[in-house]
C-alpha positions in Angstrom: 15.8 -0.8 -21.7 16.0 1.8 -19.0 14.2 5.0 -18.1 14.9 8.2 -16.1 12.0 8.8 -13.8 11.1 11.6 -11.5 10.2 10.1 -8.1 9.3 12.5 -5.3 11.5 15.3 -6.8 14.6 13.1 -7.5 15.5 11.8 -10.9 16.3 8.1 -10.8 17.5 5.6 -13.4 15.3 2.5 -13.4 15.6 -0.7 -15.3 13.2 -3.6 -15.6 13.6 -6.5 -13.0 15.9 -4.4 -10.8 15.1 -2.6 -7.5 15.7 1.0 -6.5 15.6 2.8 -3.2 13.4 6.0 -3.2 12.1 8.4 -0.6 9.3 6.8 1.4 6.2 6.2 -0.7 2.6 5.7 0.6 1.5 2.1 0.4 2.0 -1.3 2.1 4.5 -4.0 1.3 3.3 -5.9 -1.8 1.3 -3.1 -3.2 1.7 -2.1 -6.9 3.0 1.4 -7.5 3.0 3.4 -10.8 5.7 5.9 -11.5 4.4 8.2 -14.1 6.9 11.1 -14.8 9.3 9.4 -17.3 11.8 12.0 -18.5 13.9 9.8 -20.9 13.7 6.3 -22.2 16.3 4.2 -24.0 15.2 1.1 -25.9 18.2 -0.6 -27.4 19.9 2.6 -28.5 16.7 4.5 -29.4 16.6 7.4 -27.0 13.3 9.3 -26.5 13.4 12.6 -24.5 10.3 14.1 -23.1 9.3 17.8 -23.3 8.9 17.8 -20.3 7.7 14.2 -19.8 6.9 11.1 -21.9 3.7 9.1 -21.9 5.4 6.0 -20.5 4.2 4.1 -17.5 6.7 2.5 -15.1 5.2 0.0 -12.7 6.7 -1.6 -9.7 6.1 -3.4 -6.5 6.9 -2.2 -2.9 9.3 -4.7 -1.4 10.0 -3.0 2.0 10.1 0.2 4.0 13.7 0.6 5.3 15.8 3.2 7.1 19.3 4.4 6.1 22.3 4.5 8.3 22.4 7.0 11.1 23.9 10.3 10.4 25.3 12.2 13.5 25.3 16.0 13.6 27.6 17.4 16.3 27.6 21.1 17.1 30.1 22.7 19.6 30.9 26.2 20.6 34.3 26.6 22.0 34.9 27.8 25.6 31.2 27.9 26.4 30.5 24.3 27.4 27.9 24.1 24.6 27.7 20.7 22.9 24.7 19.3 20.9 24.4 15.9 19.2 21.6 15.1 16.9 21.0 11.9 14.9 18.9 11.3 11.8 17.8 8.2 9.9 16.1 8.8 6.5 13.1 6.6 5.6 13.3 4.8 2.2 11.1 2.5 0.2 12.6 -0.4 -1.7 10.8 -0.8 -5.0 11.1 -3.7 -7.5 10.6 -2.4 -11.1 8.3 -4.7 -13.0 7.9 -3.1 -16.4 8.7 0.0 -18.4 6.3 1.2 -21.0 
């Protein structure tokens, strides 16, 4: 069984007993989190599509707050001596999916 869930504006496929990385969620490590906006569920070939959402609760546990790899942004204007280097690391939350529905 899997579900397509809207988490912080992004649609993510989640399955029970697997983990997923999402944008940083409020909460501490070990807290239970409920992901409510299920858009689609598949239960052994039976597909249910919401209009716009289903009344299915997806629960999970926060495992860790992590950062992604660094992305470097380099800007340069030729013949002016202008160079600028910025770095960015996105914050993510690792969530273990406990149950769907």
